[in-house]
C-alpha positions in Angstrom: -10.5 -11.1 -32.5 -9.7 -7.8 -34.1 -5.8 -6.9 -34.1 -4.7 -4.2 -32.1 -2.2 -1.4 -32.5 0.5 -0.7 -30.4 1.4 3.1 -30.1 4.9 4.6 -30.0 4.3 6.1 -26.4 3.5 2.1 -24.9 7.3 2.7 -23.2 7.0 6.7 -22.2 9.2 7.4 -19.8 10.1 4.1 -18.6 13.2 4.1 -17.9 13.5 8.2 -17.3 13.0 8.2 -13.3 16.4 5.3 -12.8 19.6 4.1 -15.2 20.4 1.3 -15.5 23.5 0.4 -13.9 24.7 -3.5 -15.6 25.2 -4.4 -18.4 22.7 -8.0 -20.0 19.0 -8.2 -20.2 15.9 -10.6 -18.8 15.1 -14.0 -19.1 12.4 -16.4 -18.5 10.6 -19.1 -19.8 6.8 -18.7 -21.0 4.3 -19.1 -17.6 2.6 -22.2 -17.9 -1.0 -21.5 -16.3 -1.3 -23.7 -12.5 -3.0 -26.4 -12.0 -5.8 -26.4 -9.7 -8.6 -27.7 -9.1 -12.1 -26.7 -10.6 -14.7 -25.9 -7.8 -17.9 -26.8 -9.0 -21.2 -24.3 -8.3 -22.6 -25.8 -4.7 -19.7 -27.1 -3.1 -20.1 -27.9 0.4 -18.1 -25.2 2.7 -15.3 -27.2 3.8 -14.6 -28.8 0.8 -14.1 -25.2 -0.6 -11.9 -24.0 2.8 -9.7 -27.1 1.2 -9.3 -26.0 -2.3 -8.3 -22.5 -1.5 -5.8 -23.4 1.2 -4.1 -25.5 -2.3 -4.4 -23.1 -4.6 -2.6 -20.3 -1.8 0.3 -22.5 -1.7 0.3 -22.9 -5.5 0.2 -19.0 -5.4 2.9 -18.4 -3.3 5.3 -21.8 -3.7 8.5 -20.8 -6.2 11.4 -22.9 -7.1 15.0 -22.9 -4.7 17.6 -23.1 -6.9 20.3 -25.3 -6.2 23.1 -24.2 -8.6 23.1 -20.5 -7.9 25.8 -20.7 -5.2 27.2 -17.3 -4.8 25.7 -15.9 -7.8 25.9 -11.9 -9.0 22.5 -12.2 -9.8 21.0 -14.6 -6.6 19.7 -11.8 -5.6 17.6 -10.8 -8.5 17.3 -14.5 -9.9 15.7 -15.5 -6.2 13.6 -12.2 -6.4 11.9 -12.5 -10.1 11.8 -16.1 -9.8 9.3 -15.3 -5.9 7.3 -13.2 -8.3 6.5 -16.0 -11.0 8.4 -13.5 -13.5 11.3 -16.3 -14.0 11.6 -20.0 -14.1 14.7 -22.4 -13.9 15.3 -25.2 -16.2 14.7 -28.4 -14.6 15.0 -30.5 -12.0 15.6 -27.2 -9.4 18.6 -25.7 -12.0 18.7 -22.1 -13.2 21.8 -22.3 -15.3 22.9 -19.1 -15.1 25.1 -19.6 -17.1 23.3 -20.8 -20.6 22.7 -17.7 -23.1 18.9 -16.4 -23.0 16.5 -17.2 -26.0 14.7 -14.7 -27.8 11.4 -15.9 -27.1 12.3 -15.5 -23.6 13.4 -12.1 -23.6 10.4 -11.1 -24.6 8.5 -12.8 -22.2 10.7 -11.7 -19.5 10.2 -7.6 -20.8 6.7 -7.3 -21.4 6.4 -8.8 -17.5 8.8 -6.7 -15.9 7.2 -3.6 -18.3 3.5 -3.8 -17.4 2.6 -4.2 -21.0 -0.6 -6.5 -20.8 0.3 -9.4 -23.6 -1.9 -8.9 -27.2 -3.8 -11.7 -28.5 -3.0 -12.3 -32.8 -5.4 -13.5 -35.7 -2.5 -13.8 -37.8 1.1 -15.4 -36.9 3.5 -13.7 -38.8 6.6 -15.6 -37.8 6.6 -19.8 -38.4 8.6 -20.6 -35.1 5.9 -18.3 -33.1 2.9 -20.1 -33.9 -0.1 -19.0 -32.5 -0.7 -21.6 -29.9 2.7 -21.2 -29.0 3.2 -19.6 -25.0 5.3 -17.0 -26.6 2.9 -15.9 -28.7 1.0 -12.5 -27.2 5.0 -11.6 -25.6 6.3 -12.3 -29.0 4.3 -10.4 -30.9 2.9 -7.9 -28.1 6.7 -6.5 -28.6 6.9 -6.8 -32.3 3.6 -4.4 -32.9 5.8 -1.6 -30.6 8.6 -2.1 -32.6 11.0 -3.5 -29.7 11.5 -6.6 -31.7 11.9 -7.8 -35.4 12.6 -10.9 -36.5 15.8 -12.1 -38.5 14.0 -12.2 -41.4 10.0 -12.3 -42.8 8.8 -15.2 -41.7 11.2 -16.0 -38.8 11.7 -15.1 -35.4 14.6 -16.5 -34.5 12.7 -17.5 -31.1 14.9 -20.2 -30.1 18.4 -18.2 -31.2 20.6 -16.9 -28.1 20.5 -13.3 -28.2 24.0 -11.2 -28.7 25.0 -8.4 -26.9 24.9 -6.1 -30.0 21.0 -6.9 -30.4 20.3 -6.2 -27.0 21.7 -3.1 -27.2 19.8 -2.2 -30.5 16.7 -3.2 -28.2 17.4 -1.0 -25.5 17.9 2.2 -27.9 14.4 1.4 -29.2 12.9 1.6 -26.0 14.8 4.6 -25.4 13.3 5.7 -28.9 9.6 4.1 -28.2 9.7 5.2 -25.0 10.8 9.2 -25.3 13.6 8.6 -22.7 16.2 11.2 -22.2 19.2 10.3 -23.7 22.6 10.7 -21.7 25.2 12.5 -23.8 28.4 10.6 -22.7 31.0 13.7 -21.1 34.2 11.6 -22.2 33.7 9.0 -25.2 34.1 5.8 -24.9 35.9 4.1 -27.5 35.9 -0.2 -27.5 39.1 -1.8 -28.7 37.0 -4.1 -30.7 34.6 -0.8 -31.8 35.2 -2.2 -35.8 33.6 -5.8 -35.0 30.2 -3.7 -33.9 28.0 -3.9 -36.8 26.7 -0.9 -38.4 23.4 -1.4 -37.4 24.3 -1.6 -33.5 26.7 0.7 -33.9 25.0 4.0 -32.6 22.3 2.1 -30.1 26.3 0.6 -28.4 26.9 4.2 -28.3 23.8 5.6 -26.8 23.6 2.1 -24.2 27.3 2.6 -22.9 26.2 6.8 -21.9 23.3 5.9 -20.1 25.4 3.1 -18.8 22.4 0.5 -19.2 25.4 -2.1 -20.6 29.3 -1.7 -20.8 32.1 -3.6 -21.5 35.1 -5.4 -20.5 38.5 -5.0 -20.1 37.9 -2.3 -22.8 36.3 -4.3 -25.2 31.8 -4.8 -25.7 32.3 -8.4 -27.1 29.3 -7.1 -29.5 28.6 -10.8 -31.1 29.2 -12.4 -27.3 25.5 -14.0 -26.1 23.5 -13.1 -23.0 23.9 -15.1 -20.4 20.8 -15.6 -18.1 22.2 -14.1 -15.0 22.8 -11.5 -16.9 19.4 -11.4 -18.5 18.3 -11.9 -14.4 20.0 -8.1 -13.2 18.4 -6.2 -15.6 15.6 -7.4 -15.5 15.3 -6.6 -11.8 16.7 -2.9 -12.4 13.9 -2.8 -14.7 11.0 -3.7 -12.9 12.4 -1.6 -9.2 11.9 1.2 -12.7 8.7 1.0 -12.8 7.9 1.1 -9.4 9.8 3.8 -9.0 7.4 5.3 -11.5 4.1 4.4 -10.4 5.3 5.4 -6.7 5.9 8.7 -8.2 3.6 9.3 -11.7 2.5 13.2 -11.4 -0.2 13.8 -13.7 -3.5 15.8 -13.7 -7.0 15.7 -15.4 -8.9 18.0 -17.6 -11.7 18.8 -15.2 -12.2 19.1 -11.7 -15.6 17.6 -11.3 -18.3 16.3 -13.9 -21.8 18.2 -14.2 -24.0 17.3 -17.3 -27.4 16.5 -18.3 -28.5 12.8 -18.9 -27.7 10.9 -21.6 -25.1 13.4 -22.3 -21.5 12.2 -22.3 -18.2 13.6 -21.6 -14.6 12.5 -22.0 -12.1 12.6 -19.5 -8.8 13.9 -21.1 -5.6 12.6 -18.3 -2.0 14.0 -18.5 1.5 13.9 -17.2 1.6 17.3 -15.1 6.0 17.1 -17.3 4.1 17.4 -20.9 5.6 13.4 -21.3 3.9 10.7 -22.0 2.2 8.9 -19.3 4.6 5.7 -18.2 1.2 3.8 -17.7 -2.2 3.1 -19.1 -5.4 5.4 -16.7 -7.9 3.4 -15.3 -10.7 4.4 -14.3 -13.5 3.4 -12.1 -17.4 5.0 -10.7 -20.3 3.9 -8.1 -23.2 4.4 -9.7 -23.7 2.2 -12.6 -27.4 3.6 -12.1 -25.7 6.9 -13.0 -23.8 5.9 -16.3 -20.6 4.1 -17.3 -17.4 5.1 -17.5 -15.1 3.2 -20.9 -11.9 2.2 -20.8 -10.9 5.8 -22.6 -12.1 7.6 -20.3 -15.7 8.8 -21.8 -18.2 9.2 -19.0 -22.0 8.0 -20.2 -24.4 9.5 -18.3 -27.9 7.1 -18.1 -31.2 8.4 -17.4 -31.2 9.0 -14.4 -30.6 12.4 -11.6 -27.7 12.3 -8.8 -24.7 11.6 -7.7 -21.3 9.6 -7.7 -17.9 9.8 -7.4 -15.7 8.7 -10.1 -11.7 7.7 -10.0 -8.9 7.6 -12.0 -5.6 5.9 -11.5 -2.2 6.2 -12.9 0.1 4.0 -11.1 0.1 4.1 -7.4 -1.7 7.4 -7.6 -5.5 8.1 -7.8 -7.6 10.6 -8.4 -11.5 11.1 -7.4 -13.6 13.1 -9.6 -17.7 13.9 -8.4 -19.6 13.2 -11.1 -23.4 15.0 -10.9 -26.1 14.0 -13.6 -29.0 16.7 -14.2 -32.3 15.8 -15.4 -32.2 16.2 -19.4 -33.8 19.8 -20.0 -32.3 21.2 -17.1 -30.0 23.7 -16.5 -26.5 22.4 -15.3 -25.9 23.2 -11.5 -23.6 26.3 -10.7 -20.0 25.2 -10.4 -19.1 24.0 -6.8 -15.5 24.9 -4.8 -12.4 23.7 -6.7 -10.7 20.6 -6.2 -7.4 19.6 -6.8 -6.7 18.0 -9.8 -4.7 15.4 -8.3 -5.5 15.1 -5.4 -5.7 11.6 -3.3 -8.6 9.6 -2.8 -10.0 10.2 0.5 -13.3 9.1 2.0 -15.0 9.7 5.5 -13.7 7.7 8.3 -16.3 8.7 10.8 -16.4 6.0 13.6 -18.9 3.4 13.1 -21.1 1.9 16.1 -19.8 -0.4 18.3 -20.8 -3.6 17.4 -21.6 -6.9 19.3 -19.1 -9.9 17.7 -21.4 -12.3 18.2 -24.5 -11.0 16.9 -23.5 -8.4 14.1 -25.7 -8.4 12.0 -29.2 -9.0 11.9 -30.0 -12.7 11.4 -32.2 -13.3 9.1 -32.8 -10.0 7.9 -33.6 -9.2 3.9 -31.5 -6.5 2.4 -33.4 -3.9 0.6 -32.8 -4.3 -3.2 -29.9 -2.5 -5.0 -30.3 0.5 -6.4 -28.0 -0.3 -9.5 -26.5 -2.8 -11.4 -23.3 -3.1 -13.0 -24.4 -3.5 -16.8 -23.7 -1.2 -19.2 -26.1 1.9 -20.0 -26.9 1.8 -23.6 -29.0 5.0 -23.9 -27.3 6.9 -26.5 -25.8 10.6 -25.8 -27.8 13.1 -26.9 -26.0 15.9 -28.1 -22.3 15.2 -26.1 -19.5 17.9 -26.0 -17.9 15.1 -27.1 -19.3 13.0 -29.5 -18.6 9.7 -27.2 -18.1 5.5 -28.3 -21.3 4.2 -27.7 -21.3 1.3 -25.1 -20.7 -2.2 -25.5 -24.2 -3.6 -26.1 -25.3 -5.9 -23.9 -25.9 -9.1 -25.6 -22.5 -9.1 -26.6 -21.3 -8.9 -22.7 -21.6 -11.6 -20.9 -20.4 -11.9 -17.0 -18.6 -14.8 -17.2 -17.7 -15.1 -12.9 -20.7 -17.1 -12.2 -19.5 -20.8 -11.3 -15.8 -19.9 -11.4 -13.0 -21.0 -8.9 -12.7 -18.5 -6.1 -10.8 -18.1 -3.0 -10.5 -15.4 0.1 -7.9 -14.9 1.5 -6.7 -12.1 4.4 -4.8 -9.5 4.8 -2.3 -10.9 7.1 -2.2 -14.0 8.5 -6.5 -15.2 9.7 -7.7 -15.1 13.1 -9.5 -18.3 14.0 -11.6 -16.5 16.7 -12.8 -13.8 14.3 -13.5 -16.3 11.3 -15.6 -18.7 13.8 -18.0 -15.2 13.9 -18.1 -14.8 10.3 -19.6 -18.2 9.7 -22.3 -16.7 10.6 -22.7 -15.4 7.4 -21.4 -17.5 4.9 -23.1 -16.1 1.5 -24.5 -18.4 -1.1 -23.7 -22.1 -1.6 -21.5 -20.9 -4.5 -19.5 -18.1 -3.4 -18.8 -14.5 -4.2 -19.6 -14.7 -7.9 -23.0 -16.4 -7.5 -26.1 -13.6 -8.9 -27.7 -13.5 -6.0 -29.2 -10.9 -3.2 -27.3 -12.9 -0.6 -24.8 -11.6 1.5 -21.3 -12.9 2.4 -19.8 -11.0 6.1 -16.9 -10.6 6.0 -15.1 -9.9 10.0 -12.2 -7.9 11.0 -8.4 -9.4 10.0 -8.2 -6.2 8.0 -9.4 -6.9 4.7 -9.9 -9.7 2.2 -8.1 -10.6 -1.1 -10.8 -12.1 -3.8 -9.5 -14.5 -6.3 -11.2 -15.8 -10.1 -10.1 -17.7 -11.9 -11.8 -17.7 -15.0 -12.4 -20.6 -17.3 -10.2 -19.4 -20.2 -8.7 -15.8 -20.9 -10.7 -12.9 -22.4 -11.2 -10.0 -23.1 -12.5 -8.0 -19.7 -14.7 -4.6 -19.8 -15.0 -4.4 -16.2 -15.2 -5.9 -12.7 -18.2 -5.1 -10.2 -18.7 -6.6 -6.7 -21.6 -4.8 -4.6 -21.2 -2.9 -1.1 -23.9 -2.0 1.8 -24.0 -0.1 4.8 -25.8 -0.4 7.6 -24.5 1.4 10.8 -27.3 -0.1 12.7 -25.7 -3.7 12.4 -22.1 -2.7 12.7 -21.8 -3.0 9.2 -19.9 -0.4 6.8 -18.6 -0.1 3.6 -15.2 -0.6 3.2 -12.8 3.0 2.0 -12.2 1.8 -1.6 -11.7 -1.5 -3.3 -8.7 -2.1 -5.5 -8.2 -4.3 -8.6 -5.3 -6.8 -10.2 -5.2 -9.0 -13.5 -3.1 -11.6 -14.1 -2.5 -14.0 -17.7 -1.4 -17.6 -15.7 -2.3 -16.7 -12.5 1.3 -15.5 -11.1 2.4 -12.3 -12.4 -0.3 -9.8 -11.3 -0.9 -6.4 -12.7 -2.5 -3.8 -10.9 -5.7 -2.7 -12.3 -6.3 0.1 -10.1 -8.8 1.2 -7.3 -12.7 2.4 -6.8 -14.1 4.3 -4.0 -17.6 5.7 -3.0 -19.0 9.0 -1.4 -21.0 7.1 1.4 -20.5 8.8 4.8 -19.3 6.4 7.5 -21.7 8.4 9.8 -24.9 7.1 6.9 -27.6 5.5 9.2 -30.0 4.0 6.6 -29.5 1.0 4.9 -26.9 1.8 1.6 -25.5 0.0 -0.6 -22.8 0.9 -3.6 -21.9 -0.9 -7.0 -18.3 -0.3 -7.2 -16.7 -0.9 -10.6 -13.6 -0.6 -12.5 -13.4 -0.3 -16.3 -10.4 -2.2 -17.8 -8.5 -1.4 -21.3 -8.2 -4.0 -23.5 -6.8 -6.5 -21.0 -7.2 -9.8 -22.1 -6.9 -11.9 -18.9 -7.9 -15.4 -17.0 -7.0 -14.3 -13.6 -8.5 -11.7 -11.4 -8.2 -9.9 -7.9 -10.4 -7.9 -5.8 -9.7 -6.7 -2.9 -11.0 -4.3 -0.1 -10.5 -3.2 3.9 -12.2 -4.8 6.8 -13.7 -2.1 9.9 -15.9 -4.2 11.7 -18.2 -6.2 9.0 -18.3 -6.1 5.5 -21.1 -7.0 3.4 -20.6 -8.1 -0.1 -22.5 -9.9 -3.1 -22.8 -10.7 -6.4 -18.7 -10.0 -7.8 -18.8 -9.7 -11.7 -16.2 -9.8 -14.1 -17.8 -8.5 -17.8 -16.5 -9.5 -21.1 -16.6 -9.5 -24.4 -16.6 -11.1 -27.1 -14.1 -8.7 -29.3 -11.7 -6.2 -28.4 -12.2 -2.8 -29.1 -9.4 -0.9 -27.7 -8.0 1.8 -30.4 -5.8 3.5 -27.3 -2.1 1.6 -27.8 0.0 -0.3 -25.7 -2.2 -0.9 -22.2 0.8 -0.5 -19.3 0.3 -1.7 -15.6 2.3 -1.7 -12.8 3.5 -4.7 -11.1 1.5 -5.0 -7.2 2.4 -2.6 -5.3 5.4 -4.1 -3.0 4.8 -1.5 0.2 1.3 -2.9 -0.2 1.8 -6.3 0.1 3.9 -6.0 3.2 1.5 -4.0 4.1 -1.2 -7.5 4.5 1.8 -9.3 6.0 2.2 -7.3 8.4 -1.0 -6.0 9.5 -0.9 -8.5 12.7 2.4 -7.7 13.7 2.9 -7.0 17.5 4.8 -2.9 18.4 8.2 -4.5 19.7 9.7 -1.1 19.8 7.9 2.2 20.2 9.7 5.3 20.2 8.3 8.5 21.2 8.6 11.9 19.3 7.0 15.1 20.6 6.2 17.4 18.2 4.3 20.6 17.4 6.6 23.0 20.1 9.7 24.0 20.9 11.0 24.5 17.5 13.9 22.4 16.1 14.0 20.6 19.2 10.4 19.9 18.0 10.3 19.5 14.9 11.9 15.6 12.8 13.3 16.0 10.4 14.1 12.7 7.9 18.1 13.0 8.5 16.7 12.6 12.1 14.4 9.4 12.1 16.7 7.5 9.8 18.7 6.6 12.5 15.8 6.0 15.0 13.8 3.7 11.9 17.8 1.8 11.2 20.4 1.1 13.4 23.3 3.2 11.7 26.9 1.6 12.7 29.8 3.8 13.6 31.2 3.7 9.7 27.9 4.9 8.3 26.6 1.6 7.8 22.8 0.9 7.6 22.5 -2.6 9.4 19.2 -3.5 11.4 16.2 -2.4 11.9 15.6 0.2 15.6 12.4 1.6 16.3 9.8 -0.7 14.2 7.1 2.0 15.4 7.1 6.8 16.2 4.6 7.3 18.8 3.6 11.2 18.1 2.6 12.8 20.6 2.5 16.7 21.9 4.3 18.0 24.6 2.1 18.6 28.2 2.2 22.0 27.9 -0.2 21.6 24.7 -3.5 23.8 25.8 -6.8 21.7 25.6 -8.2 24.4 22.8 -9.7 23.3 19.2 -7.1 26.2 18.4 -4.5 24.8 19.7 -5.4 21.0 18.6 -5.9 21.7 15.2 -2.3 23.9 15.0 -0.5 20.3 16.5 -2.5 18.9 13.7 -1.2 20.1 10.9 2.2 20.6 12.4 2.3 16.9 12.4 0.9 16.8 8.6 2.8 19.4 7.8 5.7 19.1 4.3 9.3 18.0 5.5 8.7 16.6 8.7 7.0 15.2 11.4 4.8 11.9 9.4 6.6 13.2 6.0 10.0 13.0 7.4 9.3 9.6 8.8 7.6 8.5 5.5 10.9 9.6 3.7 13.1 8.3 6.2 11.6 4.7 6.0 11.7 5.6 1.9 15.6 5.7 2.4 16.1 3.1 5.0 14.9 0.4 2.1 17.0 1.8 -0.2 20.0 1.3 1.8 18.9 -1.3 2.7 17.7 -2.4 -0.9 14.3 -4.0 -0.3 13.0 -0.5 -1.6 11.1 -2.7 -4.7 11.1 -5.9 -3.2 10.1 -6.4 0.8 10.0 -2.5 1.7 9.6 -2.1 5.0 7.2 0.0 6.3 7.2 2.2 10.1 4.1 1.3 12.8 2.7 4.8 13.4 0.5 5.5 16.5 -1.2 9.0 17.2 -2.0 10.8 20.4 -5.4 11.8 21.4 -5.1 15.2 22.9 -6.8 15.3 26.4 -9.6 17.3 27.2 -8.4 18.8 30.2 -11.7 19.2 32.1 -10.9 23.0 33.8 -11.6 23.6 30.3 -14.5 26.4 30.0 -13.7 27.7 26.6 -12.3 24.7 23.9 -13.9 26.8 20.9 -17.4 25.8 18.7 -17.4 22.5 16.7 -20.8 24.1 14.8 -20.8 27.5 14.2 -24.6 27.8 15.6 -23.3 26.2 18.8 -21.7 28.7 21.9 -17.8 26.9 22.5 -17.5 24.1 24.3 -16.9 23.7 28.2 -15.2 20.7 29.9 -15.7 22.7 33.0 -18.6 20.5 35.2 -19.5 23.6 37.3 -22.3 25.5 35.9 -23.0 22.8 33.0 -23.0 19.8 35.2 -21.1 16.7 34.5 -23.4 14.7 32.0 -22.9 17.6 29.6 -18.9 18.3 30.5 -18.6 14.5 29.6 -20.7 15.2 26.5 -18.4 18.0 25.1 -15.3 16.6 26.1 -16.8 13.2 23.9 -16.9 15.5 21.2 -14.2 17.3 20.7 -12.7 13.8 20.6 -14.7 12.7 18.3 -13.9 15.6 15.6 -10.2 15.6 16.5 -10.1 11.9 15.6 -12.3 12.3 12.6 -10.0 15.1 11.3 -7.0 13.1 12.2 -8.2 9.8 10.2 -9.4 12.3 7.1 -5.8 13.6 7.5 -3.7 10.8 7.4 -6.2 8.7 5.3 -5.3 12.0 2.4 -2.0 11.6 2.4 -1.3 7.7 1.9 1.9 7.5 3.0 3.4 4.7 1.5 5.6 3.2 3.8 3.6 4.2 7.6 1.2 2.0 9.2 -1.6 3.3 11.3 -1.0 0.9 14.0 -3.0 2.4 16.8 -3.8 5.3 19.1 -2.4 7.3 22.2 -4.9 8.7 25.5 -2.5 11.0 26.4 -3.1 11.4 29.7 -0.8 9.0 32.4 -3.8 8.6 34.9 -7.3 8.5 35.1 -8.1 11.1 36.4 -11.1 10.3 38.8 -11.8 14.1 39.2 -12.6 15.1 36.0 -16.2 13.7 34.4 -17.4 10.5 33.6 -13.4 9.6 32.9 -13.5 6.0 32.8 -16.4 5.8 30.4 -14.6 8.4 28.3 -11.5 6.7 28.0 -14.2 3.3 27.0 -15.6 5.4 24.5 -12.5 6.9 22.6 -11.7 2.6 22.7 -14.3 1.4 20.9 -14.2 4.2 19.0 -10.3 3.4 18.0 -11.2 -0.2 17.6 -13.9 0.5 14.9 -10.9 1.7 12.9 -9.5 -1.5 13.0 -6.8 0.0 15.5 -5.4 -0.4 18.1 -5.7 1.6 21.9 -2.5 2.6 23.8 -1.8 3.9 26.9 1.5 4.2 29.0 0.2 4.9 33.0 3.1 5.8 35.6 4.3 3.4 38.1 1.3 3.6 41.2 -0.8 5.7 38.8 -4.3 5.8 39.4 -6.3 2.8 37.0 -2.6 0.5 36.4 -4.3 -2.1 37.8 -7.9 -1.9 35.7 -6.2 -0.5 32.0 -7.9 -3.6 29.9 -11.3 -2.8 31.6 -10.4 0.7 29.8 -10.5 -1.2 26.6 -6.5 -0.7 26.0 -5.1 -3.5 23.6 -1.6 -2.5 25.3 -0.2 -0.7 28.1 3.6 -0.1 29.3 4.4 1.1 32.4 6.8 4.0 33.5 9.0 2.9 35.5 9.6 6.8 37.0 13.2 4.9 38.1 15.0 8.0 35.9 14.1 11.0 38.2 16.1 13.6 40.0 14.0 11.7 43.2 16.6 8.8 45.4 14.3 6.4 43.7 16.5 3.0 44.9 17.6 0.1 42.6 15.0 -2.1 44.2 12.1 0.0 41.4 13.0 -2.7 38.6 11.5 -5.5 41.1 8.7 -3.9 41.7 7.9 -2.4 38.1 8.7 -6.5 37.2 6.3 -8.0 39.9 3.6 -4.9 38.3 4.4 -5.7 35.0 4.0 -9.5 35.4 0.6 -9.2 37.7 -1.2 -7.2 35.6 -0.1 -8.3 32.3 1.6 -4.7 31.2 5.3 -3.7 28.5 7.2 -1.4 30.0 9.0 1.8 29.0 12.5 3.0 28.9 13.2 6.3 30.5 16.3 8.7 29.3 17.0 12.5 28.6 19.7 14.9 27.9 21.4 14.7 31.7 22.5 11.5 30.7 24.7 12.6 28.2 26.6 15.5 31.0 25.9 14.4 34.1 27.4 11.2 36.1 24.2 10.6 38.3 22.0 10.2 35.3 24.2 8.5 33.1 24.2 5.3 35.3 20.8 5.4 36.8 20.2 5.0 32.7 22.2 2.0 32.5 21.7 0.6 35.6 18.5 1.0 34.8 19.5 -1.5 31.9 21.4 -3.8 33.6 18.4 -4.5 36.1 15.9 -5.0 33.5 18.3 -7.4 31.2 19.3 -9.1 34.3 15.2 -10.0 34.8 14.9 -10.5 31.3 12.7 -7.5 30.7 15.0 -7.2 27.6 13.4 -10.0 26.3 9.8 -11.2 27.1 7.9 -7.3 27.0 7.3 -5.4 24.3 9.2 -1.9 24.9 8.7 1.8 24.9 11.0 4.6 25.1 11.1 8.6 26.3 14.1 10.4 26.1 13.3 13.1 26.1 13.1 15.5 22.7 15.5 14.0 19.8 18.2 12.9 22.6 19.4 9.7 20.9 20.3 11.7 17.9 23.4 13.0 20.1 24.5 9.8 20.8 24.5 9.1 16.6 26.4 11.8 15.7 29.1 11.8 18.9 32.7 11.0 17.9 32.6 10.4 22.0 32.7 6.9 22.2 31.4 6.9 26.2 28.3 9.1 24.4 28.3 6.5 21.1 28.0 4.0 23.3 24.4 4.7 24.6 22.9 4.8 21.3 25.1 1.5 20.6 24.0 0.1 23.6 20.2 0.3 23.8 20.4 -1.0 20.5 21.7 -4.0 21.6 19.0 -4.4 24.7 16.1 -3.8 22.4 17.5 -7.1 20.8 18.7 -8.7 23.9 22.5 -8.5 23.0 22.9 -6.3 25.9 26.1 -7.8 27.5 26.5 -6.1 30.7 26.1 -7.3 34.3 27.2 -5.3 37.2 25.6 -1.8 38.2 27.3 1.6 38.3 28.5 3.3 41.2 30.3 6.3 42.2 30.0 9.8 40.5 31.7 9.7 37.5 30.6 9.1 34.1 33.7 6.2 32.1 
């Protein structure tokens, strides 16, 4: 294998975004590959399933250490152990006070940084031979200058690491990573300064100023050793720094779109907006291999076929889409299209797919058309390229090593037995998705799939490809994206980017696309491919193309760990909404404008002394005020406000990030807030909604003059337009800490006077379900349609008690609500507004509602929605009046089933 030179940019900006607050360094034992049973090609499905389950359990298992006790490092140790970045020293013991060896430091630093281990031809150090499991990690760090040997032929691999050696390593990380050094405001003088070796004095000063290492009792203790506990603590902080960089990285691509002639090439240049080195290696992907090939260094080599495709650039967790157009050789390139943002995130069409009967989702026995492209590298020699491109690896050097490999498939979140039974109708080839065949494998709902491939051995990979198809008439749609992760040991994974496509969800023709991610000098054994599933996704021919030797000359390869927010989302996809707060926006100035500070005590329960103790509302329903006109202009204005900067959805995302930071879960198990978005109501009296098509007149929803059928079609068209725009905007924003849970039908009753109202509600339900979302409704007590809510395709309906009212409604209303809720299997809404702070009648009404529902067990046995007007609870959060403050606290207790009041309020006085 060729040697690789890791350049000084390896750790550029590695820790620039974060100041590490603890002394010490990382620890670990070199990971050994998990023992998993191999799967023979052609294994029966039942036996393969058992092996998949066994593999999954092995992947998820990690040791619970018995000797951590109340150690300050227990959280860091357990977290890193769960991520398979560290291990114990036998018999379920971690030995936190033992010293960390130099070779263990090399392994852990490599893993938390995301540096891909290197293969070497010659072992420079006698105590780190080629066959050592530590070799790829030790030599990787030595080649970037972070570690040096103790002598020319010895690394001192088993020697304990001293504190001054650690200081030097951190100083080199700062230098090699171009990390801005922090000058000490007040020079720190250690009483044992004379004991610090000359080679380490500057480093000790730097890491002290940086607060990465600090002395104790006025001493630095330079020759003292670093314990395994200390190593775990600092390793966790380095990992958190990487998460933050991956989440916030800002970069640019030097082109907005590619338009080039067949046979030519052009190299994309990706750089940091700030001018610093990029903290992660750019990853490139393409969706039309028949049009050309994207190389690992960003060079796009056009093939001989004209057409359009979609190129994706990933840095950290951020992606940019570059449209590609290949022109026939000899023909002039097309005029430049409208500019697109260089840093735009990936977007995809979310038009509703055709509703399909779940038991007959695809045409049985159908033989799909052959793919229009392959994943083989185009070897056409570039003709007169703008920049001389490296020739792709020759075909004979590339081998698809996936066939016959062990493959496991898991769902996003918990599997569903009903959907799995329907999925069995389309099992695909006997050998699994890696089998090179024209047979399709069908995946039904359950949010998405992760397909893990274990190769026979670690090899330098070139690209990973998977082919999908869309056939709307059979309910089969293309997934919005495909993501790739890689791992050397099957335990510690790195995120290697995503591929997207340009197939519209409206496309009715049969379409196939091969999504392909190009890998930069990644020598790995395990590959994981992930993709979402709405209704049905069909895939075939998962290919992993390897080469015999590495040809990468672009320096160190740095990849981020898998996004913890995405991992948590996969776990929570089936989670039931428990407490949903209604948030009105779009009008009334400050009252209808939610900020980060407004949302924070709503998503998390904030104690009187300011601590964020627990989650409050797990779901926010965004909806317009009742006064919103049924016009395209008003709906657009509301949507623009919803996606505005530093308010509404953006503010909620910021609040959830801060909530996770305060709770210490930001980079470990970050919580995501569920979001439900509303469909505005197309009032049947509207005669001038606006134009959806410039060539057609403004829509009328009023059957007078146009008939009931046309009025219904117009209402349906307006809602479909709004929903499509809503989904496009949501997907474009890519909120890291929000999860779109469902869509809300805005009207609180079934309007029998409106044109085909029930059919319209069902149409919208089908549209929502095609996006794998839930359909919500909150009718009032006694409203038309309550008894038939399930037949209207709603997944969840909350009944408004209509008890919190200025009308003389008795407490027996709550008993009536319970009867309706039980009879029709509904849930309930709790109601209040600003009047409960100042009017004894409404104060008592609110509390009596809590008391009554508590007595009847409705606080524990139901899912809840909460109406408080707008931002009402904030007054309680901020109030120094104990009576007002208690409203917030008691609401929280009620939500948690711990409300302890059993007596109703009477009289006219507030306590």
